[in-house]
N, C-alpha and C positions, 0 to 999 in steps of 0.2 A: 317647190319641186319635191322636197322630202315627204311632205304630206301626201302628194299625189301618188308617189311610189310606195308609201307606207313604210318609210325608213326613218329612223331617228336621225336627228342632225349630227349627234356625236358619232353615230355609226358611219354616216356618210363621210365625215371629215377624217375618221380613222382609216377608212378605206382609201381615200385620196392620199393620205400620208404613206400608206403601205405600197402604193402603186410603183414607186420608183425603186423600192428595195429588192434585192435579190432574195431568192428563197433560202431559208436557213438550212434546208436539207440538200441543196444542190451539190455541195462539195462531197458529202457522204454518198449521194446517189451516183456521182461520177466514179468514185472508188468502187462501188458495188458493180457498176456497169463494166468497168475494166476487168474486175475479177470474174464476172460472169462470162465475158468474152474469152478469158484465159482458160476457164474450166468447161467451155462448150455448153453453157446454160444448164449445168447439172446441179449446181448448188442451190438448195432451198434456203429459206430464211434462217433456219436453225444452224445450218452449216456456215452460212455467211456470218452469223453472229459469232460463232467460234473463230472464224477466220479474222474477224475484226478484233476480237479479244487477243488473238495471237499477235496482231499488229500493234496492240497497245491502245486501240480505240474502243472505249467503253460506251455501249448503248444497250438499251433494253431490247430483247428479241422482238417484242411487239412493235417497237419503233422501226426496227429493221424491216419487218413485214409490211408496215404501213408505207415506208419509203419505196420498197420494192413494188408494191401494188400501184402506188401513185405514179411511178416512172415507167411501169410496164417491164420490169426486169425480173419477173418471177421465173423460176426454173421451168423447163419443159416437162410436160407430163410424160411419164415413162410409157414405152410401147408395151403392148401385150406380148407375153412370152411366146416364142414359137412352139416350144414343147411344154406340155402340161404334165404335172405329176398326178397321175391318175390313181395312185395307191392300189386299192384292191381291184380296180377295174382293168388290170392288165390282161387278164385271161378272158377269152371270149368262149362262152359255152353255147351249145346249140339250144335254141329256144324250143323247148318241148311242148309249149302251149300253142305254138303256131303251127298246127297240123290239122289234117282233116280227120274228123271223128266219125 
């Protein structure tokens, strides 16, 4: 069967061994999910990393990003701002080139 599917025998047996185990990231993902619900989905992975550090849980920021992507708990993308800073474009001048010659 392994030859038919192109899988090594040791790889197949390793996969069968892992089937019954819980994911090692599940506990951390649940903590992240609870915190995201508390902060209305506004914390990104960097802020979550800082929050975990303040709780005494030490993980690499890339690990936090990977777990947040895997479980679909990334922050929501910010909305576009209603008002834009236009800088020098605040004054409107009459268009002198748009006239009959």
